[in-house]
C-alpha positions in Angstrom: 125.6 78.1 111.3 121.8 77.9 111.8 122.1 80.3 114.8 123.7 83.0 112.7 121.8 82.7 109.4 118.7 84.7 110.7 121.0 87.6 111.4 122.0 87.6 107.7 118.7 86.7 105.9 116.2 88.8 107.9 117.9 92.2 107.0 118.2 91.0 103.3 114.5 90.1 103.2 113.6 93.4 104.8 115.6 95.4 102.3 114.0 93.4 99.5 110.5 94.0 100.7 111.1 97.7 101.4 112.7 98.1 97.9 109.8 96.3 96.2 107.2 98.5 97.9 109.1 101.7 97.0 109.5 100.6 93.3 105.8 99.7 93.2 104.9 103.2 94.3 107.4 105.1 92.1 107.6 103.3 88.8 104.0 103.9 87.8 104.6 107.6 88.5 107.6 107.7 86.1 105.7 106.2 83.2 102.3 107.9 83.6 101.2 110.8 81.4 98.9 112.4 84.0 97.6 112.0 87.5 94.7 109.7 86.6 96.9 107.3 84.7 99.4 107.3 87.6 96.5 106.5 90.0 95.3 103.6 87.9 98.8 102.1 87.5 99.5 102.5 91.2 96.2 100.8 92.2 96.9 98.0 89.7 100.5 97.4 90.9 99.6 97.5 94.6 96.5 95.3 94.0 98.6 92.6 92.3 101.2 92.9 95.1 98.8 92.5 97.9 97.1 89.7 96.1 100.4 87.9 95.7 101.3 88.6 99.3 98.0 87.1 100.5 98.6 83.8 98.7 101.3 82.7 101.1 99.2 82.7 104.2 96.3 81.2 102.3 98.2 78.3 101.0 99.9 77.8 104.4 96.4 77.6 105.9 95.3 75.1 103.3 98.4 73.0 103.9 97.8 73.1 107.7 94.1 72.2 107.3 94.8 69.3 104.9 97.7 67.8 106.9 96.4 68.5 110.5 99.5 70.5 111.5 102.7 72.1 110.4 105.2 69.4 111.5 107.8 68.4 108.9 107.7 64.6 108.5 110.9 62.9 109.4 
């Protein structure tokens, strides 16, 4: 089963990431009164999204630096 799971989960994750980015771009436009408000909302939503996306590599680097590697203890 471990050999076939990537073929299932990689497309699911890709669809989720693609859908999240699309929603992040469209939803502020639906709820804004004018172009300036839409611009502000889009910048806010994407700023939070990129910040949250940057936390994963940052914490992985902290874990690697503090443990000396990425090996799982057995």
